[in-house]
C-alpha positions in Angstrom: 65.6 -35.5 -89.4 66.7 -34.7 -85.9 64.9 -32.3 -83.5 65.5 -31.4 -79.9 63.3 -30.3 -77.0 64.2 -29.2 -73.4 62.0 -30.5 -70.7 60.9 -27.4 -68.7 59.0 -27.1 -65.4 55.7 -26.4 -67.3 56.0 -29.9 -68.9 56.1 -31.7 -65.6 53.3 -33.7 -64.1 52.3 -33.8 -60.4 54.8 -36.7 -59.8 57.7 -34.6 -61.0 58.2 -36.2 -64.4 57.3 -35.3 -68.0 53.6 -35.3 -68.6 52.9 -38.0 -71.3 50.5 -35.7 -73.2 53.4 -33.2 -73.8 55.5 -36.0 -75.3 52.7 -37.1 -77.6 52.1 -33.5 -78.7 55.8 -33.0 -79.5 55.9 -36.3 -81.5 53.0 -35.2 -83.6 54.4 -31.8 -84.2 57.9 -33.1 -85.1 56.5 -35.7 -87.4 54.3 -33.0 -89.1 57.3 -30.6 -89.5 59.4 -33.4 -91.0 56.5 -34.3 -93.5 56.1 -30.6 -94.6 59.9 -30.3 -95.1 60.1 -33.5 -97.0 57.0 -32.6 -99.1 56.7 -28.8 -99.4 53.3 -27.4 -100.4 51.4 -30.4 -99.3 48.6 -30.2 -96.7 49.0 -33.1 -94.2 46.7 -34.3 -91.4 47.5 -36.8 -88.8 45.6 -40.0 -89.2 47.4 -42.6 -86.9 49.9 -43.1 -84.1 50.9 -46.6 -83.3 51.8 -48.1 -79.9 51.8 -45.6 -77.1 53.7 -47.2 -74.3 55.6 -45.1 -71.7 58.5 -47.2 -70.4 60.8 -44.6 -68.8 60.4 -41.5 -66.7 61.8 -38.3 -68.2 62.9 -35.6 -65.8 62.9 -31.8 -65.8 66.0 -30.4 -67.5 66.5 -33.3 -69.8 67.3 -32.6 -73.4 65.5 -35.0 -75.7 66.5 -35.9 -79.2 63.6 -36.8 -81.5 64.6 -38.7 -84.7 62.1 -38.8 -87.5 62.8 -41.4 -90.2 60.4 -42.1 -93.1 59.1 -45.7 -92.8 56.6 -45.8 -95.7 55.5 -43.6 -98.6 52.1 -44.4 -100.1 50.1 -42.7 -102.8 48.3 -40.3 -100.4 50.1 -41.0 -97.1 53.4 -41.1 -95.4 54.5 -42.8 -92.2 57.4 -41.7 -90.1 59.1 -43.6 -87.3 59.7 -41.2 -84.4 62.3 -42.3 -81.8 63.0 -40.3 -78.6 66.4 -40.5 -77.1 67.6 -39.1 -73.8 69.8 -39.7 -70.7 68.2 -42.0 -68.2 70.2 -42.0 -65.0 73.1 -44.3 -65.1 72.4 -45.5 -68.7 73.4 -45.1 -72.3 72.6 -41.6 -73.6 71.5 -43.2 -76.9 68.8 -45.3 -75.2 65.4 -45.1 -76.9 63.0 -43.7 -74.3 59.9 -43.9 -76.6 59.1 -44.7 -80.2 56.1 -44.8 -82.4 54.9 -44.6 -86.0 53.0 -41.5 -87.1 51.0 -41.5 -90.3 49.8 -38.5 -92.3 47.5 -38.2 -95.2 47.8 -35.4 -97.8 44.4 -33.7 -98.3 43.0 -30.9 -100.5 41.1 -27.8 -99.4 37.9 -30.0 -98.9 39.8 -32.5 -96.8 39.7 -35.2 -99.5 42.7 -37.4 -99.9 45.0 -36.5 -102.8 48.3 -37.9 -104.1 51.4 -36.7 -102.5 
């Protein structure tokens, strides 16, 4: 599932680039939205995010493409690969700027794991 975000001035850090915390927040939100669309009526909580490594600066005004693809489906959990694409100056617009895996667990009203 694809999602898009526009990098606005309020997302920028003191160096003039996207604040990494905003990117991580968006990734968590987008992965959660994807899980709830894929599995309606389930109650998911985030349990893991793999490899957080910022390799490229992202500038104000950039439109980012977030691609969420299911990597693994377990009995109580689901993992999505989230890739972020954008235009880095003088480069390929389909260049991956950031990627990670997000894992969610389905829980009941008492926060106990339950089958998806």
